[in-house]
N, C-alpha and C positions, 0 to 999 in steps of 0.2 A: 504494500500500500504506500502511496506517495506521502512523504512527510511534508508538513507545512513549509519547512525550510527549503525544500527542493522545488517548490512551485515556481513555474515560469522559468525553469532552467533553460528550456527551449525558447528561442526568440519568439516573441509574440508579435502579431501584426500591429503596425502603428495606426492609431485612430485617425479616421477621416470622417468629417462631419456628414458625408452623404453615403458612406459605404460601411454599414455595420449590421452584424447579426451573429448567430452562433453556429458552430460546427455541429451538424446534426447527423453525421454519418454513422455514429455508433447506434445500431438498432437496439442494443440492450438498454440504452438510456431512454428509449420510448419517447423521442422528442415530440412526436405529434400524437396526442391522446384525445380521442373523441373529437377530432377535427380541430383541436386547439394546439397551437404551436408554442412551445416553450422556448423563448428567445435566449440564445447563447447558452443552451443547456450544457453542452460538453465543457465549455469554459467554466461555467458555474461549478460543475462537479469536480473539475480539476482544481479549482480554487478551494473548495470546501474539503476535498480529500477525506470523505467519510471513512471512519474506522469503527470497528466493533466497540460496543459499550459507550459510544459517544451520544450526545444529545444535540439536536439541531432545531433551529427555528426558521420556518418559512413564513416571513411576515406578510406576504401577499399571496395567499394560498391559491385563489382563483380556481382553476380547474384541477389543481393538484399536480401539475407536471413536474415542478422542482421537487416537491415533497416525495413523490413516488420514485423519482430518479435517485434521490438521496437514500431512501429506504431500500432500494434495490442494490445499492453498492456495498452495504455492510449491515451487520446486526446491530443497528442503532435505533434510537427513538427520535421521531420527528414531531414537532408541534406546528401545525399550520394555523395561522391567524388570518382572519378575514372579517371585514365589517359587513359583507354582503350576505344576507340570509340565503340567497339562492346557491351560493358556493357551498354552504354547509349542507344544504339539502342534497346537492349532487354528490357531495363527499361520502354520504352514507353508503353509496353503491360501490365505492372503491375497495378492492381486495385488501390493500394495506391498512385502510381504516377499519375494515371489518376484523382484521387480524390483530389490531391494536398497535401495529408499528407506527401508525400515524394517528395522532389525536388532534382534533380541530378545536380552536378556541375562538369564540365570537367577540370581536372588538377590533380596535385600531392597533396597528403595529407600534404606534407611538406609545401605547400603553402596555407594551409587551412585558415589561418588568412586573407590573401589577397582575397581569393575566397569568403569568407563569408562577407567580407567588401563590396564586390560588390553587395550583396543583403541586405545590411544594418544590418548585424548581427555582434555584437562585443563581445557578451558573450553567452555561451551555458551551459547546465546542464550536458551533458555527451558526451564523445568521445570514440569510439571503433575503434581498428585497428586489422585487421587480416593479418599478415605480410606474405610475400612471394608470390609465384605464386598461382593463383586461380585454382580450379579444372576445371573451364570453359576454361581457357587458356591452361592448361596442356592437356586437352582432345582434343584440336584442333591441329592435327599434322602439319597443315600449319603454325602454329605460331612458331614452332621450339623449344619448351620448352622440349619436351619429347624425350627420347632415346629409347622408346619402339616402336614407329612408325616413318617411314621416313617422313621427311619434310624439308623445307629450314632451314638452320642454322641461325635463326633470333634472337629470344628471346626478342624482344623489347616489353615491356608491353603497350606502346602507339601505337602499331600496326606496321605492315610491311611497311607502308607508312610514317613512322615518319621521320621528318627532324631534330629532336632534338638530335639523337644519332645514332651511327653506329650499324649494326647488329653484332651478335657474329662471323659470318664468317669473318668480317673485322679484328677482333682481332686475330683469329687463322691464318689468311693468311698474315698479314702484320706486326704483332708485333714480336719483337726479342725473342729469346729463353728464355733469363733471364726474360723478361717482362711477358711472358706467364707463366713461372714457378712460378713467384711471385704471379700472379693473382690466380692460382690454389691453391697455398699454403695458401695465406692470406684469401681468401674468401671461399675456399672449405675445408681447412685443409687437403689437399691431400698430403700424405706423399711421394708419388712417382711423385710429380709435375715435377721434373727435367727430369725424364725419359720420361714422357708424352710430355713435351714441346720439348724435343730433337727429339722425333719421329714425332711430328707435323711439325716441321721445316724441317725435312728430307723429309717427304712424300709430303708436299705441293709443292715442287719443280716440281715433276712429275705431280701432279694433285691437284689443290687448293681444299680446303674443302668447299663444298656447301650444304651438307645435314647432318641431325642429325645422321643418322645411319652410315654415313661415319666416323664421329668422334667417335661415340660410339664403332664401331668395332676396331678402332685403339687402344682405351683405353682397350678394352677387351683383345687385344693381349698382353698388358703389365701387366695388373693386373688380378690375378687369383681370380675368384669369390668364396668367402668364406661364409659358413653359419653362421648366428648369433647364439646366445645362445638359441633362441627360435626355431631354426631349419630352419628359413626362410633365404633367401639369399638377399644380397644387390647388385644391379647391379654395376659393376666396374666403370661405368661412372657417378654414382650419384653425387659424390663430385665435379667432374670437371664441370658437367653441372650446378650444383648449383653455383659454383664460377663464371662461365661465365655470368650466368643470373644476379647475384648480381652486378657484375662489369658493365655490359652493362647498367643496369637500375639505377646504383648508389643507390642501396637499403639501404645501411647502412647510407649514407649521408642523404637520404630521411627520414630515421627513426629519426636521430638526429634532423633534422629540424622540424619534426612532433612533437617530444616531447617538444621542445622549444615552438612551436606554441600552443600546448595543455595547457601548463602552462599559457600562455597569455590569452587564450580564455575561460577557465573554470571559471565559477562564483564560489564564496564560496559555498562549499557543492557539487560542481560538481564532477562527477565520471569519472575516466579514466580506461578503460579495454583494455588490449593489449594481443593478442594471438601471440606467436612466435613459430617457428618450428625448430630452430637450435641454437646452443650455441652462435654464433656470434650476432644474433639479441637479444637473451635473455640477454646476458651480457651487451649490451648497455642499454636495458630497466632497468635491475636490478641496474646497477651503477647509472643511472640517477635518479631513484626513491629513491635509498638509499641516494644519495647526497641531493636531494630536500626534503627529509623527515627528514633531520638532522642526518642521519646515518653516515656521513663522519666526522671523528674526526676534530674538529676545534681548538684544543689547549686549554690551560687553560684560564678561565675567568680572572685570576689574571695576565696573561702575558701581558706586555705592547705592544706586537706585535700583539695581537688579535684585529681585526677590530670589531667595535661595531655591524656591520651587521651580524657577525658570531653568535651573541647571540640572534638574532631576531627569531621569530617564523618561522618555515619552511613552505614553500608553499604547501606541500603535507603531508598527513598522510596515513599510510599503515594499512588497516584492517587485512592483512595477510602478514607476511614477506616473506614466502616461496611461490614459484610458485605453482599454483593449477593445478592438473592433471585431464585429462578427465577420465570418468568412464570406467570400463572394458567393459560395455555394448556398449558404443560408439566405443571403439577400435575394438570390434568384428564386429560392423556394418560398420565401415569405417576405414580400416587399415591406411589410410593417417593421421588419427588423433593421432596415437599413440605417435608421437614425439611432440605434441602440449603442450604448457605450457601457463598458463594465469597469468598475474600480474595485480593487481588492486590498484588504489590510489584514494584518495579523496582530492579535493582542499580545502585548508584552506582559511582564509581571509587575509593571509599574502601577502605582496607585492611580485611581481615576483622577482626572483633572478637577481641580477645585472649582466648584460651581456646577458640576455635572449633576444630572438628575439623581435623586437618591430614592 
């Protein structure tokens, strides 16, 4: 079994912003299960290097692809966390769940420390996160994530019956023009956020926004669809839908809480593997790991203003500083994978950073 220290001894591909996904040629990893593609699955398993008697957390369980692959690699225990009730319903049919190798926990991965405490787990050997919306959610028009098919403008990851957060329709129908523009720009990096927000506020007076296609068509009127360098086109509503989804589900806040919890939960030698799909997520992961691996300048050791803690061993080490890209083969098999990027870190025996979640 590969040890954590030997991970990425073989040169890894350099990340490219438009060329990313996972190597899925190993059939035993069961990369595609029930039609759902587990992005960068082979790379995730190589990073986690499951061994017998270890404990793992799949913080974004979804269809269970990562959890099942981990469970198939060793005699280990996997806890799958998901806020989506449909994921837990589907999980009941999985052989690894039935056998007890995988246990599912209902909630957000940002709360993983509290969720695991409920089952008497305070340390784990590996954690993986596959950020963003799952293909299972995206393919269900009734969930309101997709602009390709009509459905209610919802976007709540914990389901349409959630009482924890309002749906996307509430945002576009009640928020002010500036608030909507700020959301689209901050979370979607949409350059025409103000034009879109102004049109939303104008149109909702006559007819409130209720469906995904209603909003997508408004955005299409404002933004001209342009081909990318590879000749393919990006739907004009892509950035706006991303922004609303991230805001509705507090995805960036969830990620920050999840990273803090991972630092607390991972035992020395524990592995952290995170797949992100856009720059906002990746920037948070990159900055967190750089800081927690000692990459952030701490000042001179001779300076009287330097805290002794700044000179201590960092809680994480990085086997690869750059993000890892998916293979060309995976990108051709699953176009959704092309924007994926994987970052990996290994927990040292250093204490948690002061101020981390407890």
